[in-house]
C-alpha positions as CSV (number, residue, x, y, z in Angstrom):
1,M,33.1,4.8,-16.9
2,D,32.5,7.7,-14.5
3,V,32.9,7.0,-10.8
4,I,30.7,9.4,-8.7
5,L,31.4,9.6,-5.0
6,V,28.6,10.7,-2.8
7,G,28.0,10.9,1.0
8,L,27.9,13.2,4.0
9,P,30.5,15.8,4.9
10,G,33.6,14.1,6.3
11,S,33.0,10.8,4.5
12,G,36.3,11.1,2.6
13,K,35.0,11.7,-0.9
14,S,37.8,14.0,-1.9
15,A,40.6,12.0,-0.4
16,V,39.3,8.7,-1.8
17,G,38.6,10.3,-5.2
18,R,42.1,11.7,-5.6
19,R,43.7,8.4,-4.8
20,L,41.4,6.5,-7.0
21,A,41.9,8.8,-9.9
22,Q,45.7,8.5,-9.5
23,R,45.4,4.7,-9.6
24,H,43.5,4.8,-12.9
25,Q,45.4,7.8,-14.4
26,A,42.0,9.5,-14.8
27,P,41.0,13.1,-14.2
28,F,39.7,13.9,-10.7
29,I,36.9,16.5,-10.4
30,D,36.1,18.0,-7.1
31,L,32.7,19.7,-7.6
32,D,33.2,22.0,-4.7
33,E,36.5,23.2,-6.0
34,R,34.9,23.8,-9.4
35,I,32.2,25.9,-7.8
36,E,34.7,28.0,-5.9
37,S,36.7,28.5,-9.1
38,R,33.6,29.5,-11.0
39,A,32.3,31.9,-8.3
40,G,35.7,33.3,-7.4
41,R,34.9,32.8,-3.7
42,R,35.0,30.1,-1.1
43,I,31.8,28.2,-0.5
44,P,31.3,29.6,3.1
45,E,31.4,33.1,1.5
46,I,28.8,32.2,-1.1
47,F,26.5,31.0,1.8
48,A,27.2,34.0,3.9
49,E,27.1,36.8,1.3
50,E,24.3,35.4,-0.9
51,S,22.4,32.2,0.1
52,E,22.4,28.5,0.0
53,A,20.0,28.8,-3.1
54,V,22.8,30.6,-5.0
55,F,25.3,28.0,-4.1
56,R,22.9,25.2,-5.2
57,A,22.5,27.0,-8.6
58,H,26.3,26.9,-9.0
59,E,26.3,23.3,-8.0
60,R,23.6,22.4,-10.6
61,A,25.7,24.2,-13.3
62,A,28.8,22.4,-12.3
63,I,27.1,19.0,-12.6
64,A,25.5,19.9,-15.9
65,E,29.0,20.8,-17.2
66,L,30.1,17.2,-16.7
67,G,28.2,16.4,-19.9
68,P,27.1,12.9,-20.9
69,P,28.5,9.8,-19.0
70,D,31.4,7.8,-20.3
71,R,30.2,4.3,-21.0
72,E,33.5,2.6,-21.6
73,P,34.6,-0.1,-19.0
74,A,37.8,1.8,-18.0
75,V,37.6,4.5,-15.4
76,A,37.4,7.8,-17.3
77,R,36.7,10.3,-14.5
78,V,36.4,10.3,-10.8
79,V,34.0,12.9,-9.4
80,A,33.7,13.9,-5.7
81,T,30.4,15.7,-5.0
82,G,29.3,18.0,-2.2
83,G,27.3,16.3,0.5
84,G,24.0,17.9,-0.6
85,A,24.5,17.7,-4.3
86,V,22.2,14.7,-4.7
87,V,19.3,16.3,-2.8
88,D,18.2,18.0,-6.1
89,P,16.3,15.4,-8.2
90,R,17.8,16.7,-11.5
91,N,21.4,16.4,-10.1
92,R,20.7,12.8,-9.0
93,W,19.4,12.0,-12.5
94,A,22.6,13.3,-14.0
95,L,25.0,11.8,-11.5
96,Y,23.4,8.3,-11.1
97,R,22.2,7.5,-14.6
98,D,24.7,5.4,-16.5
99,R,27.4,6.1,-13.9
100,L,28.9,4.1,-11.0
101,A,27.6,6.0,-8.0
102,V,29.4,5.1,-4.8
103,W,28.0,6.1,-1.4
104,L,30.8,6.5,1.2
105,D,28.9,5.9,4.4
106,G,30.0,6.3,8.0
107,R,28.7,6.6,11.5
108,P,27.8,10.3,12.3
109,E,30.0,10.2,15.4
110,V,33.0,9.3,13.3
111,L,32.2,11.8,10.6
112,A,31.7,14.6,13.2
113,Q,35.1,13.9,14.7
114,R,36.7,14.2,11.2
115,L,34.9,17.5,10.7
116,R,36.2,18.9,14.0
117,R,39.8,18.3,12.7
118,S,39.1,19.5,9.2
119,P,40.4,22.9,8.1
120,N,37.4,23.2,5.7
121,V,34.4,25.1,6.9
122,R,31.0,23.3,6.2
123,P,28.3,26.0,6.2
124,L,25.6,23.6,7.3
125,I,27.7,22.3,10.2
126,V,29.6,25.3,11.5
127,G,28.2,26.8,14.8
128,R,26.3,23.6,15.6
129,D,27.0,20.5,17.6
130,P,28.7,18.4,14.8
131,V,27.3,15.1,15.9
132,F,23.7,16.4,16.0
133,A,24.2,18.2,12.7
134,V,25.6,15.2,10.9
135,R,22.8,13.0,12.3
136,E,20.2,15.4,11.1
137,L,21.7,15.5,7.6
138,A,22.0,11.7,7.5
139,A,18.3,11.3,8.3
140,K,17.3,13.9,5.6
141,R,19.6,12.5,2.9
142,E,19.6,8.8,3.4
143,R,17.0,8.1,0.8
144,Y,19.2,9.9,-1.8
145,Y,22.4,8.2,-0.9
146,S,20.7,4.8,-0.6
147,A,19.9,4.9,-4.3
148,A,23.6,4.9,-5.3
149,T,24.9,1.9,-7.1
150,V,26.9,0.6,-4.2
151,R,27.3,1.5,-0.5
152,I,30.8,1.3,1.1
153,N,31.9,2.0,4.6
154,G,34.1,5.1,4.3
155,V,35.4,4.9,7.9
156,P,38.2,2.4,7.6
157,E,41.7,3.2,6.5
158,I,41.8,4.7,3.0
159,H,43.5,1.7,1.5
160,G,40.5,-0.6,2.5
161,V,38.0,1.9,1.2
162,L,39.9,2.1,-2.2
163,E,39.9,-1.7,-2.4
164,A,36.1,-1.8,-1.9
165,V,35.6,0.8,-4.6
166,E,37.9,-1.2,-6.9
167,A,35.7,-4.3,-6.4
168,A,32.6,-2.2,-7.3
169,I,34.4,-1.0,-10.4
170,S,35.2,-4.6,-11.5
171,A,31.7,-5.8,-10.8
172,W,29.9,-2.8,-12.5
173,R,27.7,-3.7,-15.5
174,N,25.7,-0.5,-15.8
175,P,22.6,-1.7,-13.8
176,P,19.2,0.1,-14.0
177,T,19.2,3.6,-12.5
178,R,17.8,4.0,-9.0
179,L,17.0,7.6,-7.9
180,L,15.4,7.2,-4.5
181,D,15.3,4.4,-2.0
182,A,13.5,5.0,1.3
183,E,12.4,2.7,4.1
184,T,9.4,4.4,5.6
185,A,6.7,3.7,8.2
186,I,4.3,2.8,5.4
187,G,6.8,0.5,3.5
188,R,9.7,0.8,1.1
189,Y,9.6,3.4,-1.6
190,V,11.9,3.0,-4.6
191,L,12.1,5.2,-7.7
192,G,14.2,4.8,-10.8
193,E,14.4,4.0,-14.5
194,G,14.3,0.4,-15.7
195,I,14.2,-1.0,-12.2
196,A,10.9,-2.9,-12.1
197,A,12.0,-6.5,-12.3
198,T,15.2,-6.0,-10.3
199,E,13.4,-4.3,-7.4
200,I,10.5,-6.7,-7.4
201,G,13.0,-9.5,-7.0
202,A,14.7,-7.7,-4.2
203,A,11.3,-7.1,-2.5
204,L,10.4,-10.7,-2.8
205,R,13.7,-11.8,-1.3
206,R,13.1,-9.5,1.7
207,L,9.7,-11.1,2.2
208,E,11.3,-14.5,1.9
209,A,8.9,-15.4,-1.0
210,G,9.3,-18.6,-2.9
211,R,7.6,-17.5,-6.1
212,A,6.3,-14.4,-7.8
213,V,2.5,-14.1,-7.9
214,L,1.7,-11.3,-10.3
215,V,-1.8,-9.6,-10.4
216,S,-2.3,-7.4,-13.5
217,E,-4.8,-6.5,-16.2
218,P,-4.6,-7.0,-20.0
219,G,-3.3,-3.6,-21.0
220,A,-0.6,-3.4,-18.3
221,W,0.3,-7.0,-18.8
222,V,1.1,-6.4,-22.5
223,A,2.9,-3.1,-21.8
224,A,4.9,-4.2,-18.8
225,G,3.8,-7.3,-16.9
226,S,4.8,-10.0,-19.4
227,G,8.3,-8.5,-19.7
228,I,8.7,-8.3,-16.0
229,A,7.5,-11.9,-15.7
230,A,10.0,-13.1,-18.3
231,T,12.9,-11.3,-16.4
232,L,11.8,-12.7,-13.1
233,A,11.6,-16.2,-14.6
234,A,15.1,-15.8,-16.1
235,D,16.3,-14.9,-12.7
236,G,15.0,-18.2,-11.3
237,W,11.7,-17.1,-9.9
238,P,8.6,-19.4,-10.4
239,V,6.0,-17.1,-11.8
240,E,2.2,-17.2,-11.6
241,H,-0.2,-14.5,-12.8
242,V,-3.8,-13.5,-12.4
243,L,-5.5,-11.0,-14.7
244,L,-8.3,-8.7,-13.6
245,P,-10.5,-6.7,-16.0
246,Q,-9.1,-3.4,-17.3
247,G,-9.8,0.0,-15.8
248,E,-12.6,0.6,-13.3
249,D,-14.2,-2.8,-14.2
250,A,-11.6,-4.3,-11.9
251,K,-13.0,-2.4,-9.0
252,R,-16.1,-4.6,-8.4
253,L,-16.7,-7.0,-5.5
254,A,-17.5,-9.8,-7.9
255,V,-14.1,-9.4,-9.6
256,V,-12.3,-9.5,-6.2
257,E,-14.1,-12.7,-5.3
258,E,-13.0,-14.3,-8.6
259,A,-9.4,-13.2,-8.0
260,A,-9.5,-14.5,-4.5
261,R,-10.7,-17.9,-5.8
262,A,-7.8,-17.8,-8.3
263,L,-5.3,-17.3,-5.4
264,A,-7.0,-20.1,-3.5
265,R,-6.5,-22.4,-6.5
266,L,-2.8,-21.4,-6.6
267,H,-2.6,-22.3,-2.8
268,V,-1.3,-18.8,-2.0
269,E,-0.4,-18.7,1.7
270,R,-0.7,-15.9,4.2
271,S,3.0,-15.1,4.1
272,E,3.1,-15.0,0.3
273,P,3.0,-11.5,-1.3
274,I,1.2,-10.7,-4.5
275,V,2.7,-8.2,-7.0
276,A,0.2,-5.6,-8.4
277,I,1.3,-4.4,-11.8
278,G,-1.0,-1.8,-13.4
279,G,-2.6,1.5,-13.0
280,G,-4.6,3.1,-10.3
281,A,-7.8,1.0,-10.6
282,L,-5.7,-2.3,-10.7
283,G,-3.8,-1.2,-7.7
284,D,-7.0,-0.3,-5.8
285,A,-8.5,-3.7,-6.6
286,A,-5.3,-5.8,-6.1
287,G,-4.6,-4.0,-2.8
288,F,-8.1,-4.8,-1.6
289,L,-7.6,-8.4,-2.6
290,A,-4.4,-8.5,-0.6
291,A,-6.1,-6.8,2.4
292,T,-8.9,-9.4,2.5
293,Y,-7.5,-12.7,1.2
294,L,-6.7,-14.9,4.2
295,R,-7.4,-11.7,6.3
296,G,-4.4,-10.0,4.8
297,I,-1.3,-10.9,2.8
298,P,1.6,-8.7,1.8
299,F,1.7,-7.0,-1.5
300,I,4.1,-5.1,-3.7
301,Q,2.8,-2.1,-5.8
302,V,4.3,-1.6,-9.3
303,P,2.2,1.2,-10.8
304,T,2.5,1.5,-14.6
305,T,0.6,4.7,-15.1
306,L,1.6,8.2,-14.3
307,V,-1.4,8.9,-12.1
308,A,-0.7,5.8,-10.1
309,Q,3.0,6.6,-9.7
310,I,2.3,10.1,-8.4
311,D,-0.8,9.4,-6.4
312,S,-3.0,6.3,-6.2
313,A,-0.4,3.7,-5.5
314,I,0.9,5.6,-2.5
315,G,-0.9,5.7,0.9
316,G,-2.4,2.3,1.3
317,K,-6.0,3.1,0.4
318,T,-7.5,0.2,-1.4
319,G,-11.1,-0.4,-2.4
320,V,-13.8,-1.1,-5.0
321,D,-16.7,1.0,-6.2
322,L,-20.5,0.6,-5.7
323,P,-23.2,2.0,-7.9
324,E,-23.8,4.6,-5.1
325,G,-20.2,5.9,-5.1
326,K,-16.5,5.5,-5.7
327,N,-14.3,3.5,-3.2
328,L,-17.1,2.9,-0.7
329,V,-15.9,-0.6,0.1
330,G,-12.2,-0.8,1.0
331,A,-9.4,-1.0,3.5
332,F,-6.2,0.7,4.5
333,H,-3.5,-1.8,3.6
334,Q,0.1,-0.6,3.0
335,P,2.2,-2.2,0.4
336,A,5.5,-3.7,1.6
337,T,7.3,-2.0,-1.3
338,I,6.3,0.5,-4.0
339,V,8.4,0.3,-7.1
340,L,8.2,3.4,-9.3
341,D,9.8,2.8,-12.7
342,V,9.5,5.8,-15.0
343,A,10.6,3.6,-18.0
344,V,7.2,1.9,-18.1
345,L,5.4,5.2,-18.7
346,G,6.6,5.6,-22.3
347,S,3.8,3.5,-23.8
348,L,0.9,5.4,-22.1
349,P,-1.7,7.0,-24.3
350,D,-1.5,10.8,-24.4
351,R,-4.9,11.2,-22.7
352,Q,-3.7,9.2,-19.7
353,R,-0.5,11.2,-19.3
354,R,-2.3,14.5,-19.6
355,A,-5.0,13.4,-17.1
356,A,-2.4,12.3,-14.6
357,L,-1.1,15.8,-14.4
358,G,-4.3,16.9,-12.7
359,E,-3.0,15.1,-9.6
360,A,0.4,16.8,-10.1
361,V,-1.2,20.2,-10.3
362,K,-3.0,19.4,-7.0
363,M,0.3,18.6,-5.3
364,A,1.8,21.8,-6.6
365,A,-1.2,23.8,-5.3
366,L,-0.6,22.3,-1.9
367,G,2.5,24.4,-1.6
368,D,5.3,23.0,-3.8
369,E,6.6,26.0,-5.7
370,R,9.3,24.1,-7.5
371,L,6.7,21.6,-8.7
372,F,4.5,24.4,-9.9
373,E,7.3,25.9,-11.9
374,L,8.3,22.5,-13.3
375,L,4.8,21.9,-14.5
376,E,4.5,25.4,-16.0
377,R,7.8,24.8,-17.9
378,D,7.7,21.0,-18.8
379,G,4.1,20.0,-18.2
380,T,3.0,20.2,-21.8
381,G,6.0,18.1,-22.9
382,I,5.2,15.5,-20.3
383,A,1.6,15.4,-21.4
384,A,2.6,14.9,-25.0
385,G,5.0,12.1,-24.2
386,D,8.0,14.2,-25.4
387,E,11.1,12.0,-25.1
388,A,13.1,15.1,-24.0
389,T,11.2,15.3,-20.7
390,L,12.4,11.7,-19.9
391,E,15.9,12.4,-21.0
392,S,16.2,15.6,-19.0
393,G,14.9,14.1,-15.8
394,A,11.8,16.3,-15.8
395,L,9.4,13.4,-15.8
396,A,11.2,11.6,-13.0
397,E,11.3,14.9,-11.0
398,V,7.5,15.3,-11.3
399,V,7.0,11.7,-10.1
400,E,9.4,12.2,-7.2
401,R,8.1,15.5,-6.0
402,S,4.5,14.5,-6.2
403,G,4.9,11.0,-4.8
404,W,7.3,11.8,-2.0
405,A,5.2,14.7,-0.8
406,K,2.3,12.3,-0.5
407,V,4.5,9.8,1.4
408,E,5.3,12.4,4.0
409,V,1.7,13.4,4.4
410,V,0.5,9.8,4.8
411,V,3.3,8.9,7.2
412,A,2.1,11.7,9.5
413,D,-1.6,10.9,9.1
414,E,-2.2,7.4,7.7
415,R,-5.9,7.1,8.5
416,E,-6.9,10.6,7.7
417,R,-7.8,11.3,11.3
418,G,-5.4,14.1,11.9
419,P,-5.8,17.9,11.9
420,A,-6.5,20.1,9.0
421,D,-2.9,19.9,7.8
422,G,-3.0,16.1,7.7
423,R,-4.0,13.6,5.0
424,I,-7.3,15.4,4.3
425,R,-5.2,18.0,2.4
426,L,-4.7,15.5,-0.4
427,N,-8.4,15.7,-1.2
428,L,-8.0,19.1,-2.8
429,G,-10.1,19.0,-5.9
430,H,-11.5,15.6,-5.1
431,S,-14.9,16.2,-3.5
432,L,-16.6,17.6,-6.6
433,G,-14.0,15.7,-8.7
434,H,-15.3,12.3,-7.4
435,A,-18.9,13.6,-7.9
436,F,-18.2,14.4,-11.6
437,E,-16.6,10.9,-12.0
438,A,-19.7,9.3,-10.5
439,A,-22.0,11.3,-12.7
440,A,-19.9,10.0,-15.7
441,G,-20.4,6.4,-14.5
442,F,-16.8,6.0,-13.6
443,G,-15.9,5.5,-17.2
444,D,-16.2,8.5,-19.5
445,L,-14.1,10.8,-17.3
446,L,-10.5,9.8,-16.2
447,H,-9.7,10.4,-12.6
448,G,-7.1,13.1,-13.2
449,E,-9.5,14.9,-15.6
450,A,-12.1,14.9,-12.9
451,V,-9.6,16.3,-10.4
452,G,-8.9,19.1,-12.9
453,Y,-12.6,20.1,-12.8
454,G,-12.6,19.7,-9.1
455,L,-9.6,22.0,-8.7
456,R,-11.4,24.7,-10.7
457,A,-14.5,24.3,-8.6
458,A,-12.4,24.4,-5.4
459,C,-10.8,27.7,-6.5
460,A,-14.3,29.1,-7.2
461,I,-15.5,28.1,-3.7
462,G,-12.3,29.5,-2.2
463,E,-12.7,32.8,-4.0
464,A,-16.3,33.1,-2.9
465,L,-15.3,32.5,0.7
466,G,-12.3,34.9,0.5
467,V,-9.7,32.2,1.3
468,T,-8.3,31.8,-2.3
469,P,-6.6,35.0,-3.6
470,P,-7.7,35.7,-7.2
471,E,-4.1,35.6,-8.5
472,R,-3.7,32.1,-7.0
473,A,-6.9,30.9,-8.6
474,R,-5.8,32.4,-11.9
475,R,-2.4,30.7,-11.7
476,I,-4.0,27.3,-11.0
477,G,-6.5,27.9,-13.8
478,A,-3.8,29.0,-16.3
479,L,-1.8,25.9,-15.6
480,L,-4.8,23.7,-16.1
481,D,-5.5,25.6,-19.4
482,R,-1.8,25.1,-20.5
483,L,-2.1,21.3,-19.8
484,G,-5.4,21.0,-21.6
485,L,-7.3,19.9,-18.4
486,A,-10.9,20.7,-17.6
487,T,-11.2,23.1,-20.5
488,S,-14.7,22.1,-21.7
489,P,-17.9,22.1,-19.7
490,L,-19.2,18.7,-18.6
491,P,-22.6,17.4,-19.9
492,Y,-24.0,16.4,-16.6
493,A,-27.0,17.7,-14.6
494,V,-26.1,19.6,-11.5
495,G,-28.6,17.7,-9.5
496,T,-26.9,14.4,-10.4
497,V,-23.5,15.8,-9.4
498,L,-24.7,17.1,-6.1
499,G,-26.5,13.9,-5.4
500,H,-23.2,12.0,-5.7
501,L,-21.5,14.6,-3.6
502,A,-23.7,13.6,-0.7
503,A,-22.0,10.2,-0.6
504,D,-18.5,11.8,-0.2
505,K,-16.4,10.1,2.4
506,K,-15.0,13.4,3.8
507,H,-18.2,14.1,5.8
508,A,-17.7,14.6,9.5
509,A,-20.7,15.1,11.9
510,G,-22.9,15.4,8.8
511,R,-20.9,18.2,7.3
512,L,-18.6,18.0,4.3
513,R,-15.0,19.2,4.8
514,W,-13.7,21.2,1.8
515,V,-10.1,21.6,1.0
516,L,-9.6,25.0,-0.5
517,P,-6.5,26.7,-2.0
518,T,-4.8,29.6,-0.2
519,A,-2.0,31.9,-1.3
520,D,0.6,29.2,-0.7
521,G,-1.2,26.0,0.5
522,V,-4.7,25.0,1.5
523,V,-7.2,25.4,4.3
524,V,-10.0,23.0,5.4
525,R,-13.5,24.4,5.8
526,A,-16.7,22.7,6.9
527,D,-18.9,25.8,6.7
528,V,-19.3,26.1,2.9
529,P,-22.9,27.2,2.1
530,A,-24.8,24.9,-0.2
531,D,-25.5,27.6,-2.7
532,V,-21.7,28.3,-3.1
533,V,-21.1,24.7,-3.8
534,E,-23.9,24.6,-6.3
535,R,-22.6,27.6,-8.2
536,A,-19.1,26.2,-8.3
537,A,-20.4,22.9,-9.6
538,T,-22.6,24.6,-12.2
539,G,-19.6,26.6,-13.4
540,Q,-18.0,23.3,-14.6
541,L,-21.2,22.1,-16.4
542,A,-22.7,22.9,-19.7
543,T,-25.8,25.1,-19.4
544,G,-28.9,23.3,-20.3
545,S,-27.6,19.9,-19.2
546,P,-30.5,17.5,-18.6
547,A,-31.8,17.3,-15.1
């Protein structure tokens, strides 16, 4: 096996790593030393003479050079990483997958004292108060370190730390790969590969549940739910399940009523959580069920579609549709835990994967340049279900970047009552997107496909108002073209589309607030003339569509 040591500066990774490697007569690799050897300069010089970005490129190359993990039970290599190595999603994918990742933790005050005595210069610490700097790094990086296989206090004498690592080595059985583990103001957020049943069990224990009550729909149940149920049962959990209809058919008040009656027959109590296993529509309906049954019970979100993992399962918006519009009856109800398992995405139909990337393009357009580049390079492979995009970590990175960006926005503005840089930004492409969906009867057009059309329309409105530079609109349009999204005109009447737009929830004081792309983000405008909106909508429709 490979033992990977991660943690903050001063946590003892190099010292522990050398001793551990000697014990097992295994090679020891200090990634920072490798980087300095490759660059021919000390790390502080790389930071000072070039940039942190150049250093991180060296770091990614050094991690890639490790090659595939060793899967034998004996310790084959011990690797000490730099403190920020695991911030990069692709580095974490390489270091945590099929390797024993050990987080050497410690109180910032203790680590800062070590750094004061250390002859090594840490570029992100030097010139600052060490305690404050270490605390700041700890807050920013905890979600990355927390995903390691095991957490060990790195503060005691080195012998005690080594014994704790040895115990982890003896107990290691190559568990599922966790990539991110964050406790946030809107619940726990866990991302990984093959983690669904394990993390559901952990979430149920945290909630002191006595059984697992799973709410799913037929497609998701066959693809993921039944296997999760079997694993939970094998782990000793009594398992019950309730199935809702598939797709948007689940988002009806009558369906929620029947599901609530099923929970009543199971004698589900107010403290008992339900576990929602399915796509965006299932999550919306099951979340609303949890929000309203017994005036609110906990729930755990386990999204099984790409669009749900990067968007709809995050944020606590639950609801059902009415004939008059989408999500017009609902509630804000945050899940206790969101479990994002990229392993369950392999069985998705091509159309669902492709459509989901409409939401990812939206997140990129909000200002994530790295996500934009990632979609431009790997988006077509992800849309096609190319196994290489899973193995490379590209798929997991799209899920992480899109999903975590939404977490940060929602934590800052949960109820969409904040300023123009708050949660309303997430509605980029959604006003006309929802109107197109409603015109399609919430069935013929997948949500991400509708968002693709909405993004093109938003770019057209932004260009007309002079807020969206033509080159930005072209880049967004070219990416949608590359992904095969919103490439054919829709067969709906413009009057029908505009009629559904009137029911959009983003009206304030009778005026619809539009989220429009700028050169590197978005702006919110409530002064968009009706004729500009009509032209933008018509631009996505087939000429001659019936009135």
